[in-house]
N, C-alpha and C positions, 0 to 999 in steps of 0.2 A: 453449427448441427451434421451436417454436409457434410462440409471441408473437412471436416472432423474424419468420417467414415472415410471420405476420400484420400485422407493424407493415410488413415489407416492402411487401405485398399493398398496405396504407394506402399507400402513399406514391405506388407504382403507380397509382392509384385514381386519386387528387388532381392526379398530373401531367397524366397524362392529361383531366382533365377541363381543367386549366390550358390546354392547348395546343387544347382547343376552346372553350374560352371566346378566347381571343386572338383566333381568327380572326371575330367577333363585334364591333361598333363597341362602345366604352366605355359608349356613351350612346347605346343603341337608343329608337327614336320612335317615336310616334305620326301615324294622318292618315287623315282621312275622307273617303274617295270618293266623289262623286255618281255613279251611273254607268248608259245607257239600259238597260231589260230586258233586251234582247236580247244585251247584254251580260254579263252579270250574272255568269250562273256561270263563261264563260270569266274575267274579273275575277276570282271567289275564287281559282279556280286561280292565274291569275297571283302573286293575293295571299302565296297560300300557299307560294310557289318562291322571291318577290324575301325573304322573312320568313328563310328556307333558307338564302339566301346573306347579308341585311344585320342581319338579328335587330330592323327596324323592324316594325312590324303596322301593315296597310293596313286597313280597316274599313268594308265595301261599304254601299252603301246603292242598291237599283236602283229605276227607276222608270220615266217616261217622259221622255223627254227634254225635252218643252215643263213638266211640272209639276216637275219639278228645275230649270229653267230659274228658275220663279216662286219655289222654295222660296229659289235663290241672292239671287234678287233684293231678296227681304223678310231676308237676313241668314242663313238658316242656316249653321251652322257647318262648312262645307266646304270643306275643301282643294285637290282635286282633282276636275276632272269630266271623267267621258267619258260624252261625246255620240255619240249616232246620228247627226248631219251634223256638218257642221264650220260649216255657217251660226253656230250658239248657241254656239261657241267665240269668233266672229269677233265676234259682237256682245256677248257679257259681256266682252271686248279693251275694244271701241266705249266701251263705259257705265264702263268703269273699273275694272271690277271682277274682271277677268281682268290677268294679266301678259303682255304682248304676245307678249315673244321664247317663251315658254313653250310658245305652241299647235304640235300635231303631228299629222298624221294617223296613227291606229294600225291601221286598217284597214279595206278597202272589204266594204260587206254584199252578199248576193244576193238578190231576191226568188222565192219559192218557192209556188207550188199545190200544196194539199197538202189529200188526204182521206184519214180510217180506213178509207175502203170502198179495198180494192185495187182492184181492175178499176175503179174509176168514170173517175179521170183519164188517160187518151190522152194523143190531142192537149188540149191545155190551153186555145189559141185558139182549137179549135171549140166547145169544153166555154160558155169565158165566152161566146162570142157568142150560143150555144143555146141557152145559160140550162136546163140541166136538167141543177139544182138545187133545193133549195128554200131552202139559206140562206147567204149568200158572207161569212166572218169578217174584218175586217181592223183593227187599228188605229186607233182614231182618228186621222183625218188633221193633225187640230187641237192635236194634242198629239205623235204620232209621227211621224218623218221616215219609216220603211214604209213606215208608213198612207198618206201624202201620198204615197211611193213607188206605193202600191196603188193610189191615184187616180190617177194620173197614168197607171197604164196602162188602165185599164180607160178616159179618157177615149178614150185611145190606140186602144182600138176600139169607140168611140161605143157603149160599153155604162155608162158612168156613170149616166146619168138612168135607165136604164131600167132599175136593179138599184138602188135605192132602197130598192123596199120591202122588199128581202131581204138589206139588208147587218144585219150583226150588228158593233157598234159595239165593239172593248174599249178599257179606255182604256189599256193600254199592250199591246204584242203579245204580252204574258206571259199576257195574260189572252183577246187574240185565240185565243193557239194552244190555249190550252184549252177555249174554244165547241167548235175542232174535234177536240182528243182525246176528249171525253166525249161527243159529238155533237151537241153543242145548234146546229152549222151541219156543213152536208153539207163543203161545202170552204171555205178560206184563203187567204188570200194574205197570207204570213209570211216571216216571214229563214231562211233557209237553214241558220240556224247553230242554231234551237229547234223546226226541221222534221228536223234528225238526231240532235237527242236524244231527242223526239218518237217516232221510228222506232226506239230501242232497245228500244219496249215496244210501238207499232203502228206495223206497217210501213206500210201502205196504201196509195195510188200518186201520184202529184208529180211534177211538171213545171217546168223553172225557167225563168223568165218571161226572154227576151229581153230582154236592159241598155240596146238604144235605143228601148224603150217607157216609159222612165221618167231623171229624171236620176240621172248615177251615187251610191250609196247611199255617200257616204263617210263615216267618221266619224272627229275630231280630240277629239284630249285638249287641260290646258290645266290649269294651276294657277294659285289661284287667292289673290289680292292677300294675305289673310289671311293665307297661307304660302309667304309671300315669301323667309324666315328656316326654312321645314319643311323640316330635312332627309329624313323620311320621304317626306317628298309630293314635293319635288325627285328623289329617289331613284327611287320608284317611276317617274315618268316617264320616267326617262333607262331603265330597265328595261324600258320597253314598246318603246322603240327597238332591242334587242338581236337580236340572234338569238335567243335561247332563247326569247324571249315571241312573236316572229313566228313558228316555229315551231310554236309551240302554238295562237296565234291562226291561221294559214290551218288546222290539223288538228280546227279546230272553224266551219270553210264557209266560209272569210273569206278575201276575193282579196286 
């Protein structure tokens, strides 16, 4: 009797596993995604959700948009590119390195002035105009779209030239945020998404930069030509356009 019950339990387990596996594709694949630093953590969460639904695995490599563009141009084996702007994916399409019809916008970023000091930032515009700080951190404008937006914002205020000696440039927005988080810079012009993450540990003070001060930070994704037949890569781009992904993206500080 005991062996009969054990056998029936084993059968039930086998059928349950078969049912679970039946919901996944028979040939789960893999793809490598090059992702702008500001979106790296969100991309990892999206990749986890996508894996749970599809069985496909997405490996995330995060760096500045300019650095990733250079790597792709030199043959780095990426399948998908999630840029922090829309110009770089268009450039890759023009250069024959990305599939034209695959390009789509997945997020719009916002720029925030942030300090780990609770009372430092009230009127952010006044603070930037008066220069009542020692060091200001931004991402390298030549490599990172958020750095370029920060430069535009400072030009808007007429403060770009005056603040040159006080700028601390990060290779990417992650490093620029870290400079402020560790106190190596008093304030930073940074992605709202990264500031929200940092504020989980250090609230500090912040101010949302008006969108009119810089060009819209529209972030686009594109399929690279080497992955034209990669089901995992194509499926991930399609997943980014879905409601579930958009809810997660909005929840991390993007419009």
